[in-house]
N, C-alpha and C positions, 0 to 999 in steps of 0.2 A: 570467479568464485572465491570467496574468502578461504584462507588456508585452514581455518578451524571448523569448517563444515564438511560433511561427508558427501561424496558424490554418489547419489543413489541411481543415476541414469542407467548404468549397466546392470543393476540388480532388478530393476522394474520388469524387464522383459522376461528374465528367468523365473521370477516369482509369479508373473501373470500366467505363464503356462502351467504352473502347478495348481494354483488356486482357481476355483470356479468363479463365474460371473455372480453367482448367488452369494458367494463369500464377500465379494467386493460390494455388492449392493447392501448387504447387512452391515458391513463394516462402515460404509458411508452414512447409513442411517444412525449407527451407534455413536459415531464421532463426526458430526456435522462440522463443516468448515466454520471458522469463527468470523469470517467476513469475506469480502471480495479479494481476489488474488492481486498481489502487489509485486512489481519489480522495482528495484532502485538501482540507478547507475550514476556515476560521477564523471564529470569532465574536469578540466583544470580549474574552471571558474564556477561551476554550479553543480548542484545535486538535483537529480531528476527522479521524481516518484511517479510511476505509472500504475494506475489502479483500474482493473477491469470491472466496470459497472454498466451493464447493458440496460437499455430501455429508459434512461432519464430523458425528460423532455423540457426541463426548465432549471435555471439555477436554484430555484426554491426547493428542488428535489435532493440537494446535497448541501452538507455544512462541513467546512473545513476550519479546524482550529489548531493553532500552533502553540505549543507549550515548550519550555526549555528541553531541547533534544527529543521532543515527541511531536508527531503529527497525528491529529485525531480526525478521522473521516467518519461521518455518519450520514445516514439517509435511508431511503427505502427503494428497493429494486422491485418494480412492478411485475406482477404475473400477467402476461399478455394473452393467456389462453382463455377460450370461451367456456372453460370448465373450472370447477373449484380445485384447489390444491390437493384435496383428498382423492380426486378422480384421476390424478396423474399416476400412471401405472409404473413408470420408470422415471425417477426424478433425480438428476445429478445437478442441475442448475439451482441456485439458491434464489429465493424471492423473499420479499418482506423487509423489515427494519433490520439494520445493521449498525454496528459501531466498531470501528477498527482503530486501534492505537498502534502507531508504527514508530519504533524507536529509530531515530535518524543516526546513521553512522558517521556523520560529519557535522561540524559547526556551521551555522548558517547566519546570514544577515537577515534581520526581520524585514527589510525593505530593499528592493521591491520583491514581491512574490507574484508569480504568474500562475494562473490556472486556466486550462482549456479543456473542453470536452468534445470529442469527435469519434464517431464509429464505436461507441461503447467504451472508450478509454478516457479516463480523467488523467491528464498530465499536469503535474505540479512542479514548477521550476523555482528553486531557491538558490540565491547567490551564496557561494561558500564564503566564510569568514575566516581570515587568517588567524591561526592559533599560535601563541608564542610570539606575538608581534612586539618588537622593541618599542619602548616609549622614550621619546626624547625629553630629557630634563633641562629646563631653562633656569639658569642661575641669575638671580638678581643681586646686584651689588648693594651692600648695606650703605646707607648714608650716615656720615659721622657728624 
């Protein structure tokens, strides 16, 4: 966890006991999530972005675009129920179109980029690029 972020894990259980399920349902409806949940981790060589997107059946269901320091993921999460969205009495899962812009916390090389999808998780691997790399200067002798 980054040093500049607050660890809410210990607060969640305490607050959950005070506030009712009705409160959480109404809060969820008032402030819907902006897109699929994302985890990012880094190794020495690469950055890995894991996106939770259930129900995709084809590469045509998702679009990934890289911009400088941003990854944009857009697509549509299908509703697999035999009823309309309006008939779902308790709905925490999200369905429908989404677009998620993720600011990458590392510099990356544009090639190669690997993306795979398995068990509802989209995994994108980017090779990290060295920052502050020294550049060797070659001197050519002048001819007289």
